C-alpha positions in Angstrom: 123.2 68.5 118.0 121.6 68.3 114.5 122.2 65.7 111.8 121.8 66.6 108.2 120.9 63.7 105.9 121.2 64.3 102.1 119.2 62.0 99.9 118.1 61.9 96.3 115.0 64.0 95.4 111.8 62.1 95.0 108.7 63.1 93.0 106.5 63.5 96.2 109.1 66.1 97.5 108.0 68.8 95.1 105.0 70.3 97.1 107.1 70.5 100.3 110.0 72.2 98.4 107.6 74.7 96.8 106.2 75.5 100.2 109.7 76.1 101.8 110.7 78.4 98.9 107.4 80.3 99.1 107.7 80.8 102.8 111.4 82.0 102.5 110.4 84.4 99.8 107.5 86.0 101.6 109.4 86.4 104.8 112.2 88.3 103.0 109.7 90.4 101.1 107.9 91.6 104.2 111.2 92.6 105.9 112.3 94.4 102.8 109.0 96.2 102.6 109.3 97.4 106.2 112.9 98.5 105.6 111.9 100.5 102.6 108.9 102.0 104.4 110.9 103.4 107.2 113.9 104.5 105.1 114.7 108.2 105.1 114.2 108.6 101.4 110.5 107.6 101.8 109.8 110.6 104.0 111.7 112.9 101.7 109.7 111.7 98.7 106.4 112.3 100.6 107.5 115.9 101.4 108.6 116.5 97.8 105.4 115.2 96.4 103.3 117.3 98.8 105.3 120.4 97.9 104.8 119.7 94.2 101.0 119.3 94.7 100.8 122.5 96.7 102.9 124.6 94.4 101.9 123.3 91.0 98.3 122.0 91.5 97.1 124.2 94.3 96.1 121.3 96.5 95.8 122.4 100.1 
């Protein structure tokens, strides 16, 4: 069982609060990046770009 104690913010809490926010932000960014990487539209865009390069620019 956990207890939550709420107290008034002190001046020396600022670095710890900043670190918690930074860690939460980076954990969400990495998960979102992985989700976007393996999303179906990513593969469709890769194929569309390669087709454009082949047809219009002659890249083989």
